[in-house]
N, C-alpha and C positions, 0 to 999 in steps of 0.2 A: 902310338901315333903322336909324334912330337909337335906337329904343326897343324894348322887349321885347313890344310889342303883337303879338298873333298872331290872325288873319293881318293883315298890314299893310294900311292903308287902300287903297293902290293896288291890291292884289290883290282886296280886297272890291269895289271899284268895277268892276274889270275883269270879275270873275265875274258881278256883278249885271247888267252891260251885256249879257252873254250871254243872260240870261233874258228880255230884252225881245223882244216880238213885233216884226216889221217895222213895223207901224203905230205902235207905241209909240216905236220908235227914230226914226221919221220925224217925230214931233211936234216942233214948234218949241221947246217948253219942254225936251224931252229933249235936243235938240241943244245948246241954250243951256247947260244944266247940265253936259253932258259937256265942252263947250268951256271952261267955267269951271273944271272939275276939271283939265283938261289944263294950263291956264294956272297954276293953283295948284300943281300937282305939279311943274312945271318949276323951281320955286324950290328944290327939294330934289334932291340927287343921290342916286341909288340906289347902294347898296353892292354889292360882289361877292356878299356873303351874300344880299342880297335877290334878285339876278339868279339865283343858284343855287337858293334856296328857293322862289322864285315865278317860275320860268321860264315864258315864254309858252306853251310846249307843255303844261306842267303845268296852268296855269290854263285852257287850252282843254279839256283832259281833265276837269278838275274841273267845268267848266261843263256838259259833255256828261253826266257822271254825275249831277249834281244835277238837270238837266233831265229825264233818264230816270226818276229816283226820284220827282220830282213827278208825272210822268205816271202812274206806278204807284200812288202814294198817293192821288191825286185824279183818277180817270179822268173824272169829269163836269165838271171845271174847264174853262172856256173857255180854249183854248190854241191855239198854232200847233204843227204836228207836228215841226218841226225848229228847233233853236236857230239864231240868225243868227250869222254869222262874228264873231270877236272884233274889237274896234275896231282 
């Protein structure tokens, strides 16, 4: 993590991917964008600080908590019942 941005872009993308429904994740445009992101992000090496601050298990938990809060805040919103696994 080379800058002081919080949360880092990689963490944002990862958590946002958790919010996709299976149908959204299966769309060709979504797959294309996520592949483009992976290719872009390979050009940067993550630091130990990033790996500690944005550990995969932490991002998974954050995704679950955010998903549950959205369900509580917007019960009539069209949604899936469970978040999909992390990328």
